[in-house]
The first five atom37 places (N, CA, C, CB, O) and aatype in JSON, in Angstrom:
{
  "aatype": [20, 20, 20, 20, 20, 20, 20, 20, 20, 20, 20, 20, 20, 20, 20, 20, 20, 20, 20, 20, 20, 20, 20, 20, 20, 20, 20, 20, 20, 20, 20, 20, 20, 20, 20, 20, 20, 20, 20, 20, 20, 20, 20, 20, 20, 20, 20, 20, 20, 20, 20, 20, 20, 20, 20, 20, 20, 20, 20, 20, 20, 20, 20, 20, 20, 20, 20, 20, 20, 20],
  "atom_mask": [
    [1, 1, 1, 1, 1],
    [1, 1, 1, 1, 1],
    [1, 1, 1, 1, 1],
    [1, 1, 1, 1, 1],
    [1, 1, 1, 1, 1],
    [1, 1, 1, 1, 1],
    [1, 1, 1, 1, 1],
    [1, 1, 1, 1, 1],
    [1, 1, 1, 1, 1],
    [1, 1, 1, 1, 1],
    [1, 1, 1, 1, 1],
    [1, 1, 1, 1, 1],
    [1, 1, 1, 1, 1],
    [1, 1, 1, 1, 1],
    [1, 1, 1, 1, 1],
    [1, 1, 1, 1, 1],
    [1, 1, 1, 1, 1],
    [1, 1, 1, 1, 1],
    [1, 1, 1, 1, 1],
    [1, 1, 1, 1, 1],
    [1, 1, 1, 1, 1],
    [1, 1, 1, 1, 1],
    [1, 1, 1, 1, 1],
    [1, 1, 1, 1, 1],
    [1, 1, 1, 1, 1],
    [1, 1, 1, 1, 1],
    [1, 1, 1, 1, 1],
    [1, 1, 1, 1, 1],
    [1, 1, 1, 1, 1],
    [1, 1, 1, 1, 1],
    [1, 1, 1, 1, 1],
    [1, 1, 1, 1, 1],
    [1, 1, 1, 1, 1],
    [1, 1, 1, 1, 1],
    [1, 1, 1, 1, 1],
    [1, 1, 1, 1, 1],
    [1, 1, 1, 1, 1],
    [1, 1, 1, 1, 1],
    [1, 1, 1, 1, 1],
    [1, 1, 1, 1, 1],
    [1, 1, 1, 1, 1],
    [1, 1, 1, 1, 1],
    [1, 1, 1, 1, 1],
    [1, 1, 1, 1, 1],
    [1, 1, 1, 1, 1],
    [1, 1, 1, 1, 1],
    [1, 1, 1, 1, 1],
    [1, 1, 1, 1, 1],
    [1, 1, 1, 1, 1],
    [1, 1, 1, 1, 1],
    [1, 1, 1, 1, 1],
    [1, 1, 1, 1, 1],
    [1, 1, 1, 1, 1],
    [1, 1, 1, 1, 1],
    [1, 1, 1, 1, 1],
    [1, 1, 1, 1, 1],
    [1, 1, 1, 1, 1],
    [1, 1, 1, 1, 1],
    [1, 1, 1, 1, 1],
    [1, 1, 1, 1, 1],
    [1, 1, 1, 1, 1],
    [1, 1, 1, 1, 1],
    [1, 1, 1, 1, 1],
    [1, 1, 1, 1, 1],
    [1, 1, 1, 1, 1],
    [1, 1, 1, 1, 1],
    [1, 1, 1, 1, 1],
    [1, 1, 1, 1, 1],
    [1, 1, 1, 1, 1],
    [1, 1, 1, 1, 1]
  ],
  "atom_positions": [
    [[107.3, -49.31, 17.47], [105.76, -48.95, 16.1], [106.05, -47.57, 16.23], [103.6, -49.38, 16.54], [106.12, -46.94, 17.29]],
    [[106.24, -47.07, 14.84], [106.4, -45.21, 14.37], [105.98, -45.03, 13.19], [107.95, -44.48, 14.28], [106.44, -45.45, 12.13]],
    [[104.65, -44.04, 13.51], [104.03, -43.62, 12.2], [103.94, -41.63, 11.85], [102.27, -44.4, 12.33], [103.98, -40.64, 12.57]],
    [[103.83, -41.84, 10.56], [104.61, -40.09, 10.38], [103.73, -40.03, 9.28], [106.65, -39.73, 9.95], [103.69, -40.8, 8.32]],
    [[102.84, -38.77, 9.54], [102.14, -38.56, 8.32], [102.34, -36.87, 8.29], [100.43, -39.19, 8.36], [102.6, -36.22, 9.3]],
    [[102.18, -36.26, 6.88], [102.77, -34.81, 6.4], [101.75, -34.7, 5.49], [104.4, -34.65, 5.72], [101.33, -35.6, 4.76]],
    [[101.23, -33.23, 5.57], [100.85, -32.82, 4.81], [100.16, -31.05, 4.62], [100.26, -33.82, 4.71], [99.79, -30.44, 5.63]],
    [[100.12, -30.64, 3.71], [100.01, -29.16, 3.26], [98.53, -28.74, 3.23], [100.65, -28.95, 1.77], [97.69, -29.36, 2.56]],
    [[98.23, -27.64, 4.0], [97.11, -26.75, 3.58], [97.53, -25.16, 3.66], [95.82, -27.04, 4.57], [97.67, -24.49, 4.68]],
    [[97.71, -24.74, 2.33], [98.11, -23.59, 1.72], [99.77, -23.62, 2.26], [97.08, -22.21, 2.19], [100.74, -24.37, 2.18]],
    [[99.54, -22.68, 2.68], [101.62, -22.39, 2.69], [101.91, -22.46, 3.78], [102.46, -20.88, 2.22], [102.81, -21.75, 4.23]],
    [[100.93, -23.7, 4.85], [101.33, -24.55, 6.02], [101.75, -26.2, 5.68], [100.02, -24.5, 7.05], [101.07, -27.07, 5.13]],
    [[103.42, -26.27, 6.35], [103.44, -27.94, 6.1], [102.8, -28.45, 7.61], [105.33, -28.68, 5.76], [102.34, -27.64, 8.41]],
    [[102.84, -29.56, 7.82], [101.67, -30.02, 8.77], [102.56, -31.83, 9.13], [99.6, -30.03, 7.65], [102.62, -32.69, 8.25]],
    [[103.07, -32.0, 10.41], [103.64, -33.12, 10.21], [103.21, -33.79, 12.09], [105.51, -32.81, 9.58], [103.28, -33.26, 13.2]],
    [[102.92, -34.7, 11.76], [102.14, -35.53, 13.07], [102.73, -36.55, 13.14], [100.63, -35.93, 13.03], [103.09, -36.91, 12.02]],
    [[103.08, -37.41, 14.14], [104.12, -38.23, 14.36], [103.72, -39.02, 15.85], [105.53, -37.31, 14.34], [103.37, -38.41, 16.86]],
    [[103.84, -40.61, 15.75], [103.34, -41.18, 16.88], [104.44, -42.28, 17.11], [101.81, -41.7, 16.7], [104.71, -43.18, 16.32]],
    [[104.91, -42.1, 18.07], [105.82, -43.74, 18.53], [105.19, -44.23, 19.93], [107.88, -43.48, 18.89], [104.68, -43.78, 20.95]],
    [[105.58, -45.51, 19.32], [105.03, -46.66, 20.62], [106.3, -47.15, 21.14], [103.99, -48.17, 20.07], [106.91, -47.57, 20.15]],
    [[107.08, -47.33, 22.29], [108.18, -48.1, 22.3], [108.01, -49.3, 23.99], [109.66, -46.8, 22.24], [107.89, -48.78, 25.09]],
    [[108.03, -50.69, 23.83], [107.93, -50.9, 25.09], [109.6, -51.47, 25.55], [106.6, -51.96, 25.32], [110.02, -52.61, 25.37]],
    [[110.13, -50.67, 25.97], [111.39, -50.66, 26.33], [111.54, -51.26, 27.86], [111.89, -49.24, 26.14], [111.28, -50.63, 28.89]],
    [[111.99, -52.52, 27.79], [112.46, -53.19, 28.82], [113.78, -53.76, 28.63], [111.59, -54.13, 29.15], [114.39, -54.11, 27.62]],
    [[114.21, -53.73, 30.47], [115.3, -54.4, 31.16], [115.46, -55.91, 30.51], [114.97, -54.45, 32.81], [114.81, -56.81, 31.03]],
    [[116.38, -56.23, 29.27], [117.01, -57.41, 28.69], [116.86, -58.48, 29.98], [118.71, -57.08, 28.17], [116.23, -59.52, 29.78]],
    [[117.38, -58.24, 31.17], [117.63, -59.88, 31.95], [116.18, -59.7, 33.54], [120.14, -60.02, 32.88], [115.85, -60.67, 34.22]],
    [[115.79, -58.69, 33.67], [114.55, -59.0, 34.29], [113.22, -58.52, 33.7], [114.64, -58.52, 35.54], [112.3, -58.37, 34.51]],
    [[113.0, -58.29, 32.54], [112.34, -58.29, 31.93], [111.12, -57.36, 32.2], [112.29, -59.33, 31.79], [109.97, -57.44, 31.76]],
    [[111.7, -56.45, 33.04], [110.7, -55.14, 33.88], [110.98, -54.04, 32.89], [111.28, -54.55, 35.76], [112.05, -54.08, 32.28]],
    [[109.93, -52.83, 32.6], [109.71, -51.8, 31.81], [110.89, -50.74, 32.75], [107.88, -51.36, 31.7], [110.9, -50.58, 33.97]],
    [[111.85, -50.11, 31.7], [112.77, -49.1, 31.83], [112.15, -47.79, 32.77], [113.18, -48.7, 30.33], [111.17, -47.05, 32.81]],
    [[112.97, -47.96, 33.22], [112.33, -46.62, 34.36], [112.61, -44.95, 33.43], [113.64, -46.61, 36.34], [113.39, -44.73, 32.5]],
    [[111.86, -44.19, 33.98], [111.76, -43.02, 32.78], [111.8, -42.72, 31.0], [112.7, -42.38, 33.1], [112.13, -41.87, 30.18]],
    [[111.24, -44.01, 31.09], [111.03, -43.84, 29.27], [109.19, -44.14, 29.49], [112.19, -45.56, 27.9], [108.57, -44.82, 30.3]],
    [[108.7, -43.18, 28.22], [107.57, -43.26, 27.66], [107.04, -44.32, 26.8], [107.52, -42.35, 27.15], [107.72, -44.53, 25.8]],
    [[106.13, -44.93, 26.92], [105.77, -46.06, 25.97], [105.07, -45.08, 24.7], [104.55, -47.35, 26.77], [105.17, -45.47, 23.54]],
    [[104.41, -43.85, 25.01], [103.88, -43.51, 24.0], [104.19, -41.64, 24.07], [102.29, -44.18, 24.02], [104.3, -40.8, 24.96]],
    [[104.24, -41.67, 22.36], [105.0, -40.01, 22.16], [103.98, -39.67, 20.96], [107.1, -39.9, 21.57], [103.67, -40.53, 20.14]],
    [[103.57, -38.55, 20.94], [102.91, -37.82, 19.79], [103.73, -36.37, 19.37], [101.29, -37.47, 20.27], [103.67, -35.28, 19.93]],
    [[104.15, -36.58, 18.72], [104.38, -35.41, 18.08], [103.9, -34.04, 16.41], [105.4, -35.9, 18.11], [103.81, -34.29, 15.2]],
    [[103.73, -32.85, 17.09], [102.82, -32.16, 16.07], [103.85, -31.45, 15.78], [101.44, -31.38, 16.44], [104.6, -31.21, 16.73]],
    [[104.25, -30.89, 14.38], [104.91, -29.65, 14.14], [104.17, -29.12, 12.89], [106.52, -29.83, 13.94], [103.73, -29.73, 11.92]],
    [[104.17, -27.46, 13.28], [103.75, -26.85, 12.12], [104.52, -25.79, 11.37], [102.64, -26.36, 12.41], [104.76, -24.7, 11.89]],
    [[104.89, -26.1, 10.19], [106.22, -25.08, 9.57], [105.63, -24.21, 8.17], [107.82, -26.26, 8.95], [105.01, -24.68, 7.22]],
    [[106.02, -22.93, 8.41], [106.27, -22.18, 7.51], [106.89, -21.21, 6.45], [106.04, -22.11, 7.7], [108.0, -21.2, 6.98]],
    [[107.01, -20.63, 5.67], [107.92, -19.82, 5.1], [107.0, -18.39, 5.23], [108.4, -20.37, 3.52], [105.79, -18.2, 5.15]],
    [[108.08, -17.56, 5.45], [107.48, -16.03, 5.43], [108.59, -15.38, 5.27], [106.68, -15.45, 6.72], [109.52, -15.31, 6.07]],
    [[108.49, -14.69, 3.81], [109.13, -14.2, 3.12], [110.59, -14.74, 2.63], [109.05, -13.22, 3.6], [110.69, -15.19, 1.49]],
    [[111.76, -14.71, 3.52], [113.04, -15.28, 3.52], [113.21, -16.37, 4.97], [114.17, -13.95, 3.48], [114.04, -17.21, 5.3]],
    [[112.43, -16.02, 5.35], [112.09, -16.85, 6.94], [111.47, -17.98, 7.0], [111.21, -16.15, 7.88], [110.39, -18.02, 6.42]],
    [[111.99, -19.33, 7.76], [111.61, -20.28, 7.9], [110.91, -20.35, 9.33], [112.56, -21.05, 7.59], [111.72, -20.18, 10.25]],
    [[109.77, -20.52, 9.68], [108.8, -20.5, 10.77], [108.69, -21.88, 11.14], [107.42, -19.88, 10.4], [108.67, -22.76, 10.27]],
    [[108.61, -22.16, 12.44], [108.0, -23.65, 13.09], [107.43, -23.18, 14.34], [109.22, -24.99, 13.43], [107.89, -22.29, 15.06]],
    [[106.41, -23.86, 14.51], [106.05, -24.73, 15.83], [106.19, -26.21, 16.32], [104.89, -24.64, 15.93], [105.89, -27.06, 15.49]],
    [[106.53, -26.56, 17.32], [106.31, -28.0, 17.41], [105.7, -28.33, 19.02], [107.85, -28.8, 17.06], [106.21, -27.67, 19.93]],
    [[104.76, -29.22, 19.34], [104.56, -29.71, 20.08], [104.56, -31.2, 20.59], [103.96, -29.24, 20.06], [103.82, -31.99, 19.99]],
    [[105.19, -31.58, 21.47], [105.63, -33.03, 21.82], [104.88, -33.48, 22.95], [107.14, -33.16, 22.15], [105.03, -32.66, 23.86]],
    [[104.16, -34.41, 23.28], [103.41, -35.01, 24.14], [104.29, -36.44, 24.2], [101.82, -35.04, 23.66], [104.8, -37.2, 23.38]],
    [[104.15, -36.33, 25.94], [105.28, -37.83, 26.28], [104.01, -38.15, 27.43], [107.54, -37.51, 27.17], [103.36, -37.39, 28.15]],
    [[103.99, -39.88, 27.2], [102.64, -40.7, 28.14], [103.64, -40.72, 29.56], [102.0, -42.83, 27.4], [104.69, -40.15, 29.84]],
    [[103.07, -41.32, 30.04], [103.37, -41.84, 31.19], [104.57, -41.92, 31.45], [102.92, -42.86, 31.36], [105.07, -42.19, 30.36]],
    [[106.08, -41.81, 32.81], [106.83, -42.39, 32.88], [106.69, -42.71, 34.19], [107.79, -41.97, 32.39], [105.9, -42.16, 34.97]],
    [[107.49, -43.66, 34.47], [107.51, -44.49, 35.65], [109.13, -44.09, 36.33], [107.25, -46.29, 35.16], [110.08, -44.02, 35.56]],
    [[109.29, -43.87, 37.78], [110.37, -43.25, 38.5], [110.4, -44.01, 39.37], [110.33, -41.95, 38.93], [109.39, -44.67, 39.61]],
    [[111.69, -44.19, 40.23], [111.9, -44.91, 41.75], [111.08, -44.0, 42.52], [113.6, -44.98, 42.44], [110.69, -42.95, 42.02]],
    [[110.8, -44.34, 43.66], [110.76, -43.22, 44.9], [111.91, -43.46, 45.2], [109.74, -43.29, 46.19], [112.37, -44.6, 45.12]],
    [[112.92, -41.98, 45.79], [114.01, -42.12, 46.56], [113.8, -41.91, 47.68], [114.93, -41.52, 46.28], [114.59, -42.36, 48.52]],
    [[112.69, -41.17, 48.06], [112.4, -41.25, 49.43], [112.17, -42.21, 50.58], [111.65, -40.78, 49.44], [112.18, -41.82, 51.74]],
    [[111.97, -43.38, 50.27], [111.88, -44.18, 51.0], [112.9, -45.16, 50.71], [110.74, -44.52, 51.05], [113.0, -46.17, 51.41]]
  ]
}
């Protein structure tokens, strides 16, 4: 599932997106390691004179990994 929204506030352009992925092994039906189920991204863009500027924040949800110490 993916959703994206864009809106402007004066000279600023905002983009917000949300992704939900349930990545699984096709044989064992177990969740794939190191894959976040949820991702959220916020991007702020603006133009100042002849320059395009932007700031991006990305959140990655919980990711599981193998315990290599055991």
